[in-house]
Jmol script that loads the backbone (N, CA, C; Angstrom):
load data "model"
ATOM      1  N   MET A   1      -9.238 -11.140   2.834  1.00  0.00           N
ATOM      2  CA  MET A   1      -9.091 -11.281   1.399  1.00  0.00           C
ATOM      3  C   MET A   1      -8.817  -9.928   0.746  1.00  0.00           C
ATOM      4  N   LYS A   2      -9.620  -8.923   1.049  1.00  0.00           N
ATOM      5  CA  LYS A   2      -9.438  -7.597   0.450  1.00  0.00           C
ATOM      6  C   LYS A   2      -8.126  -6.968   0.918  1.00  0.00           C
ATOM      7  N   LYS A   3      -7.761  -7.208   2.206  1.00  0.00           N
ATOM      8  CA  LYS A   3      -6.512  -6.654   2.701  1.00  0.00           C
ATOM      9  C   LYS A   3      -5.323  -7.230   1.950  1.00  0.00           C
ATOM     10  N   GLU A   4      -5.393  -8.518   1.666  1.00  0.00           N
ATOM     11  CA  GLU A   4      -4.319  -9.163   0.922  1.00  0.00           C
ATOM     12  C   GLU A   4      -4.227  -8.583  -0.486  1.00  0.00           C
ATOM     13  N   ALA A   5      -5.371  -8.400  -1.119  1.00  0.00           N
ATOM     14  CA  ALA A   5      -5.400  -7.832  -2.472  1.00  0.00           C
ATOM     15  C   ALA A   5      -4.872  -6.399  -2.457  1.00  0.00           C
ATOM     16  N   ARG A   6      -5.232  -5.663  -1.428  1.00  0.00           N
ATOM     17  CA  ARG A   6      -4.798  -4.269  -1.322  1.00  0.00           C
ATOM     18  C   ARG A   6      -3.286  -4.177  -1.158  1.00  0.00           C
ATOM     19  N   SER A   7      -2.726  -5.004  -0.284  1.00  0.00           N
ATOM     20  CA  SER A   7      -1.279  -4.961  -0.081  1.00  0.00           C
ATOM     21  C   SER A   7      -0.543  -5.497  -1.303  1.00  0.00           C
ATOM     22  N   GLN A   8      -1.096  -6.494  -1.954  1.00  0.00           N
ATOM     23  CA  GLN A   8      -0.495  -7.030  -3.175  1.00  0.00           C
ATOM     24  C   GLN A   8      -0.508  -5.972  -4.277  1.00  0.00           C
ATOM     25  N   ALA A   9      -1.592  -5.241  -4.394  1.00  0.00           N
ATOM     26  CA  ALA A   9      -1.700  -4.184  -5.403  1.00  0.00           C
ATOM     27  C   ALA A   9      -0.662  -3.098  -5.148  1.00  0.00           C
ATOM     28  N   GLU A  10      -0.471  -2.738  -3.900  1.00  0.00           N
ATOM     29  CA  GLU A  10       0.524  -1.723  -3.561  1.00  0.00           C
ATOM     30  C   GLU A  10       1.926  -2.205  -3.916  1.00  0.00           C
ATOM     31  N   LYS A  11       2.214  -3.464  -3.633  1.00  0.00           N
ATOM     32  CA  LYS A  11       3.525  -4.022  -3.965  1.00  0.00           C
ATOM     33  C   LYS A  11       3.774  -3.997  -5.466  1.00  0.00           C
ATOM     34  N   ILE A  12       2.748  -4.315  -6.236  1.00  0.00           N
ATOM     35  CA  ILE A  12       2.867  -4.285  -7.699  1.00  0.00           C
ATOM     36  C   ILE A  12       3.186  -2.874  -8.166  1.00  0.00           C
ATOM     37  N   PHE A  13       2.480  -1.894  -7.625  1.00  0.00           N
ATOM     38  CA  PHE A  13       2.679  -0.488  -7.989  1.00  0.00           C
ATOM     39  C   PHE A  13       4.100  -0.033  -7.662  1.00  0.00           C
ATOM     40  N   LEU A  14       4.560  -0.336  -6.451  1.00  0.00           N
ATOM     41  CA  LEU A  14       5.880   0.106  -6.026  1.00  0.00           C
ATOM     42  C   LEU A  14       6.992  -0.615  -6.794  1.00  0.00           C
ATOM     43  N   LYS A  15       6.789  -1.898  -7.053  1.00  0.00           N
ATOM     44  CA  LYS A  15       7.803  -2.662  -7.777  1.00  0.00           C
ATOM     45  C   LYS A  15       7.950  -2.154  -9.209  1.00  0.00           C
ATOM     46  N   ALA A  16       6.862  -1.688  -9.792  1.00  0.00           N
ATOM     47  CA  ALA A  16       6.890  -1.159 -11.160  1.00  0.00           C
ATOM     48  C   ALA A  16       7.276   0.320 -11.191  1.00  0.00           C
ATOM     49  N   ASN A  17       7.676   0.869 -10.056  1.00  0.00           N
ATOM     50  CA  ASN A  17       8.039   2.288  -9.944  1.00  0.00           C
ATOM     51  C   ASN A  17       6.922   3.213 -10.396  1.00  0.00           C
ATOM     52  N   GLY A  18       5.684   2.818 -10.150  1.00  0.00           N
ATOM     53  CA  GLY A  18       4.536   3.645 -10.484  1.00  0.00           C
ATOM     54  C   GLY A  18       4.168   3.646 -11.948  1.00  0.00           C
ATOM     55  N   LYS A  19       4.782   2.797 -12.736  1.00  0.00           N
ATOM     56  CA  LYS A  19       4.539   2.795 -14.178  1.00  0.00           C
ATOM     57  C   LYS A  19       3.421   1.841 -14.595  1.00  0.00           C
ATOM     58  N   SER A  20       2.910   1.033 -13.690  1.00  0.00           N
ATOM     59  CA  SER A  20       1.802   0.136 -14.039  1.00  0.00           C
ATOM     60  C   SER A  20       0.480   0.891 -13.901  1.00  0.00           C
ATOM     61  N   THR A  21      -0.452   0.577 -14.761  1.00  0.00           N
ATOM     62  CA  THR A  21      -1.737   1.272 -14.751  1.00  0.00           C
ATOM     63  C   THR A  21      -2.675   0.644 -13.725  1.00  0.00           C
ATOM     64  N   ASN A  22      -3.706   1.380 -13.378  1.00  0.00           N
ATOM     65  CA  ASN A  22      -4.722   0.859 -12.454  1.00  0.00           C
ATOM     66  C   ASN A  22      -5.370  -0.393 -13.040  1.00  0.00           C
ATOM     67  N   ARG A  23      -5.567  -0.385 -14.338  1.00  0.00           N
ATOM     68  CA  ARG A  23      -6.198  -1.527 -15.010  1.00  0.00           C
ATOM     69  C   ARG A  23      -5.331  -2.781 -14.881  1.00  0.00           C
ATOM     70  N   GLU A  24      -4.029  -2.636 -15.078  1.00  0.00           N
ATOM     71  CA  GLU A  24      -3.116  -3.775 -14.952  1.00  0.00           C
ATOM     72  C   GLU A  24      -3.098  -4.321 -13.525  1.00  0.00           C
ATOM     73  N   ILE A  25      -3.051  -3.415 -12.573  1.00  0.00           N
ATOM     74  CA  ILE A  25      -3.033  -3.824 -11.168  1.00  0.00           C
ATOM     75  C   ILE A  25      -4.345  -4.509 -10.799  1.00  0.00           C
ATOM     76  N   ALA A  26      -5.461  -3.929 -11.233  1.00  0.00           N
ATOM     77  CA  ALA A  26      -6.780  -4.489 -10.932  1.00  0.00           C
ATOM     78  C   ALA A  26      -6.919  -5.894 -11.500  1.00  0.00           C
ATOM     79  N   LYS A  27      -6.424  -6.089 -12.697  1.00  0.00           N
ATOM     80  CA  LYS A  27      -6.502  -7.402 -13.317  1.00  0.00           C
ATOM     81  C   LYS A  27      -5.659  -8.420 -12.551  1.00  0.00           C
ATOM     82  N   ALA A  28      -4.496  -7.996 -12.072  1.00  0.00           N
ATOM     83  CA  ALA A  28      -3.594  -8.895 -11.347  1.00  0.00           C
ATOM     84  C   ALA A  28      -4.173  -9.347 -10.008  1.00  0.00           C
ATOM     85  N   VAL A  29      -4.855  -8.432  -9.310  1.00  0.00           N
ATOM     86  CA  VAL A  29      -5.390  -8.778  -7.980  1.00  0.00           C
ATOM     87  C   VAL A  29      -6.884  -9.065  -8.006  1.00  0.00           C
ATOM     88  N   GLU A  30      -7.463  -9.025  -9.202  1.00  0.00           N
ATOM     89  CA  GLU A  30      -8.875  -9.364  -9.422  1.00  0.00           C
ATOM     90  C   GLU A  30      -9.851  -8.496  -8.627  1.00  0.00           C
ATOM     91  N   VAL A  31      -9.699  -7.173  -8.790  1.00  0.00           N
ATOM     92  CA  VAL A  31     -10.637  -6.207  -8.219  1.00  0.00           C
ATOM     93  C   VAL A  31     -11.005  -5.215  -9.310  1.00  0.00           C
ATOM     94  N   HIS A  32     -11.950  -4.352  -9.032  1.00  0.00           N
ATOM     95  CA  HIS A  32     -12.380  -3.344  -9.999  1.00  0.00           C
ATOM     96  C   HIS A  32     -11.322  -2.251 -10.116  1.00  0.00           C
ATOM     97  N   VAL A  33     -11.225  -1.660 -11.294  1.00  0.00           N
ATOM     98  CA  VAL A  33     -10.244  -0.609 -11.570  1.00  0.00           C
ATOM     99  C   VAL A  33     -10.412   0.577 -10.622  1.00  0.00           C
ATOM    100  N   LEU A  34     -11.637   0.976 -10.369  1.00  0.00           N
ATOM    101  CA  LEU A  34     -11.882   2.116  -9.486  1.00  0.00           C
ATOM    102  C   LEU A  34     -11.457   1.824  -8.051  1.00  0.00           C
ATOM    103  N   THR A  35     -11.496   0.572  -7.662  1.00  0.00           N
ATOM    104  CA  THR A  35     -11.049   0.186  -6.329  1.00  0.00           C
ATOM    105  C   THR A  35      -9.558   0.447  -6.186  1.00  0.00           C
ATOM    106  N   VAL A  36      -8.795   0.115  -7.203  1.00  0.00           N
ATOM    107  CA  VAL A  36      -7.348   0.362  -7.179  1.00  0.00           C
ATOM    108  C   VAL A  36      -7.079   1.858  -7.085  1.00  0.00           C
ATOM    109  N   GLY A  37      -7.817   2.658  -7.831  1.00  0.00           N
ATOM    110  CA  GLY A  37      -7.652   4.105  -7.772  1.00  0.00           C
ATOM    111  C   GLY A  37      -7.941   4.656  -6.383  1.00  0.00           C
ATOM    112  N   ARG A  38      -8.961   4.118  -5.754  1.00  0.00           N
ATOM    113  CA  ARG A  38      -9.304   4.549  -4.396  1.00  0.00           C
ATOM    114  C   ARG A  38      -8.205   4.146  -3.412  1.00  0.00           C
ATOM    115  N   TRP A  39      -7.693   2.947  -3.541  1.00  0.00           N
ATOM    116  CA  TRP A  39      -6.602   2.491  -2.675  1.00  0.00           C
ATOM    117  C   TRP A  39      -5.374   3.372  -2.842  1.00  0.00           C
ATOM    118  N   LYS A  40      -5.063   3.721  -4.088  1.00  0.00           N
ATOM    119  CA  LYS A  40      -3.916   4.581  -4.366  1.00  0.00           C
ATOM    120  C   LYS A  40      -4.049   5.921  -3.642  1.00  0.00           C
ATOM    121  N   ARG A  41      -5.231   6.476  -3.739  1.00  0.00           N
ATOM    122  CA  ARG A  41      -5.489   7.790  -3.146  1.00  0.00           C
ATOM    123  C   ARG A  41      -5.476   7.711  -1.623  1.00  0.00           C
ATOM    124  N   GLU A  42      -6.187   6.742  -1.063  1.00  0.00           N
ATOM    125  CA  GLU A  42      -6.317   6.637   0.392  1.00  0.00           C
ATOM    126  C   GLU A  42      -4.991   6.287   1.068  1.00  0.00           C
ATOM    127  N   ASP A  43      -4.230   5.392   0.469  1.00  0.00           N
ATOM    128  CA  ASP A  43      -2.979   4.933   1.074  1.00  0.00           C
ATOM    129  C   ASP A  43      -1.767   5.749   0.638  1.00  0.00           C
ATOM    130  N   LYS A  44      -1.982   6.718  -0.240  1.00  0.00           N
ATOM    131  CA  LYS A  44      -0.941   7.635  -0.716  1.00  0.00           C
ATOM    132  C   LYS A  44       0.269   6.885  -1.272  1.00  0.00           C
ATOM    133  N   TRP A  45      -0.001   6.056  -2.279  1.00  0.00           N
ATOM    134  CA  TRP A  45       1.049   5.255  -2.893  1.00  0.00           C
ATOM    135  C   TRP A  45       2.105   6.121  -3.555  1.00  0.00           C
ATOM    136  N   ALA A  46       1.713   7.219  -4.158  1.00  0.00           N
ATOM    137  CA  ALA A  46       2.671   8.094  -4.850  1.00  0.00           C
ATOM    138  C   ALA A  46       3.681   8.675  -3.862  1.00  0.00           C
ATOM    139  N   ALA A  47       3.208   9.062  -2.683  1.00  0.00           N
ATOM    140  CA  ALA A  47       4.103   9.601  -1.659  1.00  0.00           C
ATOM    141  C   ALA A  47       5.069   8.521  -1.164  1.00  0.00           C
ATOM    142  N   LYS A  48       4.562   7.306  -1.021  1.00  0.00           N
ATOM    143  CA  LYS A  48       5.424   6.188  -0.606  1.00  0.00           C
ATOM    144  C   LYS A  48       6.487   5.925  -1.655  1.00  0.00           C
ATOM    145  N   LEU A  49       6.110   6.014  -2.916  1.00  0.00           N
ATOM    146  CA  LEU A  49       7.056   5.800  -4.000  1.00  0.00           C
ATOM    147  C   LEU A  49       8.149   6.865  -3.984  1.00  0.00           C
ATOM    148  N   LYS A  50       7.762   8.112  -3.765  1.00  0.00           N
ATOM    149  CA  LYS A  50       8.749   9.200  -3.698  1.00  0.00           C
ATOM    150  C   LYS A  50       9.714   9.004  -2.540  1.00  0.00           C
ATOM    151  N   ARG A  51       9.180   8.619  -1.366  1.00  0.00           N
ATOM    152  CA  ARG A  51      10.044   8.376  -0.212  1.00  0.00           C
ATOM    153  C   ARG A  51      11.014   7.226  -0.488  1.00  0.00           C
ATOM    154  N   MET A  52      10.514   6.197  -1.150  1.00  0.00           N
ATOM    155  CA  MET A  52      11.339   5.049  -1.479  1.00  0.00           C
ATOM    156  C   MET A  52      12.462   5.443  -2.445  1.00  0.00           C
ATOM    157  N   GLU A  53      12.124   6.223  -3.465  1.00  0.00           N
ATOM    158  CA  GLU A  53      13.118   6.683  -4.432  1.00  0.00           C
ATOM    159  C   GLU A  53      14.146   7.586  -3.773  1.00  0.00           C
ATOM    160  N   LYS A  54      13.690   8.441  -2.880  1.00  0.00           N
ATOM    161  CA  LYS A  54      14.598   9.352  -2.185  1.00  0.00           C
ATOM    162  C   LYS A  54      15.572   8.573  -1.309  1.00  0.00           C
ATOM    163  N   ALA A  55      15.071   7.560  -0.624  1.00  0.00           N
ATOM    164  CA  ALA A  55      15.925   6.729   0.220  1.00  0.00           C
ATOM    165  C   ALA A  55      16.955   5.978  -0.622  1.00  0.00           C
ATOM    166  N   LEU A  56      16.551   5.522  -1.787  1.00  0.00           N
ATOM    167  CA  LEU A  56      17.476   4.805  -2.662  1.00  0.00           C
ATOM    168  C   LEU A  56      18.572   5.721  -3.188  1.00  0.00           C
ATOM    169  N   THR A  57      18.217   6.946  -3.544  1.00  0.00           N
ATOM    170  CA  THR A  57      19.233   7.867  -4.057  1.00  0.00           C
ATOM    171  C   THR A  57      20.211   8.270  -2.965  1.00  0.00           C
ATOM    172  N   LYS A  58      19.726   8.448  -1.754  1.00  0.00           N
ATOM    173  CA  LYS A  58      20.620   8.776  -0.639  1.00  0.00           C
ATOM    174  C   LYS A  58      21.552   7.611  -0.344  1.00  0.00           C
ATOM    175  N   ALA A  59      21.020   6.402  -0.381  1.00  0.00           N
ATOM    176  CA  ALA A  59      21.829   5.223  -0.093  1.00  0.00           C
ATOM    177  C   ALA A  59      22.882   5.006  -1.175  1.00  0.00           C
ATOM    178  N   SER A  60      22.524   5.255  -2.427  1.00  0.00           N
ATOM    179  CA  SER A  60      23.475   5.041  -3.515  1.00  0.00           C
ATOM    180  C   SER A  60      24.539   6.137  -3.558  1.00  0.00           C
ATOM    181  N   ALA A  61      24.192   7.327  -3.147  1.00  0.00           N
ATOM    182  CA  ALA A  61      25.145   8.435  -3.150  1.00  0.00           C
ATOM    183  C   ALA A  61      26.068   8.372  -1.941  1.00  0.00           C
ATOM    184  N   GLY A  62      25.628   7.720  -0.892  1.00  0.00           N
ATOM    185  CA  GLY A  62      26.438   7.637   0.313  1.00  0.00           C
ATOM    186  C   GLY A  62      26.206   8.831   1.217  1.00  0.00           C
ATOM    187  N   ALA A  63      26.229   9.969   0.664  1.00  0.00           N
ATOM    188  CA  ALA A  63      25.974  11.191   1.414  1.00  0.00           C
ATOM    189  C   ALA A  63      25.387  12.211   0.454  1.00  0.00           C
ATOM    190  N   GLU A  64      24.715  13.156   1.014  1.00  0.00           N
ATOM    191  CA  GLU A  64      24.100  14.176   0.180  1.00  0.00           C
ATOM    192  C   GLU A  64      25.174  15.118  -0.344  1.00  0.00           C
ATOM    193  N   VAL A  65      25.156  15.348  -1.622  1.00  0.00           N
ATOM    194  CA  VAL A  65      26.143  16.200  -2.270  1.00  0.00           C
ATOM    195  C   VAL A  65      25.527  17.565  -2.538  1.00  0.00           C
ATOM    196  N   VAL A  66      26.261  18.617  -2.167  1.00  0.00           N
ATOM    197  CA  VAL A  66      25.794  19.975  -2.402  1.00  0.00           C
ATOM    198  C   VAL A  66      26.657  20.577  -3.495  1.00  0.00           C
ATOM    199  N   VAL A  67      26.016  21.020  -4.556  1.00  0.00           N
ATOM    200  CA  VAL A  67      26.724  21.641  -5.669  1.00  0.00           C
ATOM    201  C   VAL A  67      26.460  23.133  -5.601  1.00  0.00           C
ATOM    202  N   ARG A  68      27.520  23.880  -5.544  1.00  0.00           N
ATOM    203  CA  ARG A  68      27.381  25.328  -5.467  1.00  0.00           C
ATOM    204  C   ARG A  68      27.943  25.947  -6.735  1.00  0.00           C
ATOM    205  N   LYS A  69      27.210  26.875  -7.257  1.00  0.00           N
ATOM    206  CA  LYS A  69      27.653  27.546  -8.471  1.00  0.00           C
ATOM    207  C   LYS A  69      28.348  28.855  -8.110  1.00  0.00           C
ATOM    208  N   LYS A  70      29.335  29.179  -8.879  1.00  0.00           N
ATOM    209  CA  LYS A  70      30.083  30.399  -8.627  1.00  0.00           C
ATOM    210  C   LYS A  70      29.180  31.623  -8.743  1.00  0.00           C
ATOM    211  N   ALA A  71      28.294  31.608  -9.685  1.00  0.00           N
ATOM    212  CA  ALA A  71      27.391  32.746  -9.896  1.00  0.00           C
ATOM    213  C   ALA A  71      26.476  32.953  -8.694  1.00  0.00           C
ATOM    214  N   ALA A  72      26.133  31.886  -8.005  1.00  0.00           N
ATOM    215  CA  ALA A  72      25.265  32.013  -6.843  1.00  0.00           C
ATOM    216  C   ALA A  72      26.032  32.608  -5.672  1.00  0.00           C
ATOM    217  N   ALA A  73      27.341  32.350  -5.619  1.00  0.00           N
ATOM    218  CA  ALA A  73      28.152  32.871  -4.517  1.00  0.00           C
ATOM    219  C   ALA A  73      28.423  34.361  -4.680  1.00  0.00           C
ATOM    220  N   ILE A  74      28.509  34.834  -5.912  1.00  0.00           N
ATOM    221  CA  ILE A  74      28.790  36.248  -6.168  1.00  0.00           C
ATOM    222  C   ILE A  74      27.487  36.919  -6.565  1.00  0.00           C
ATOM    223  N   ARG A  75      26.933  37.662  -5.631  1.00  0.00           N
ATOM    224  CA  ARG A  75      25.673  38.343  -5.900  1.00  0.00           C
ATOM    225  C   ARG A  75      25.890  39.852  -5.972  1.00  0.00           C
ATOM    226  N   PRO A  76      25.382  40.474  -6.970  1.00  0.00           N
ATOM    227  CA  PRO A  76      25.547  41.918  -7.069  1.00  0.00           C
ATOM    228  C   PRO A  76      24.672  42.627  -6.022  1.00  0.00           C
ATOM    229  N   TYR A  77      25.186  43.694  -5.504  1.00  0.00           N
ATOM    230  CA  TYR A  77      24.438  44.475  -4.518  1.00  0.00           C
ATOM    231  C   TYR A  77      23.469  45.408  -5.237  1.00  0.00           C
ATOM    232  N   LYS A  78      22.322  45.562  -4.655  1.00  0.00           N
ATOM    233  CA  LYS A  78      21.340  46.477  -5.218  1.00  0.00           C
ATOM    234  C   LYS A  78      21.264  47.708  -4.313  1.00  0.00           C
ATOM    235  N   PHE A  79      21.508  48.832  -4.886  1.00  0.00           N
ATOM    236  CA  PHE A  79      21.426  50.074  -4.125  1.00  0.00           C
ATOM    237  C   PHE A  79      20.110  50.758  -4.445  1.00  0.00           C
ATOM    238  N   MET A  80      19.506  51.279  -3.435  1.00  0.00           N
ATOM    239  CA  MET A  80      18.243  51.964  -3.636  1.00  0.00           C
ATOM    240  C   MET A  80      18.374  53.423  -3.405  1.00  0.00           C
TER     241      MET A  80
END
end "model"
wireframe off; spacefill off
backbone 0.3
color backbone group
């Protein structure tokens, strides 16, 4: 039962892109607010969200794009 609630809470968090509050998630899965906070911390939901977002941006871009600035290519020499 708790495992189901925990995985459901994580799905809610990820689907909302991290914008849902602990209180909203707790109410949806019928657990205490502090329990959701503990699950977030222990299971590292924020890191999972970042990895998911990174994978989506790579997939949508097709390939990683490198932007180089002219100023970065021309560096003045420092003489000592």
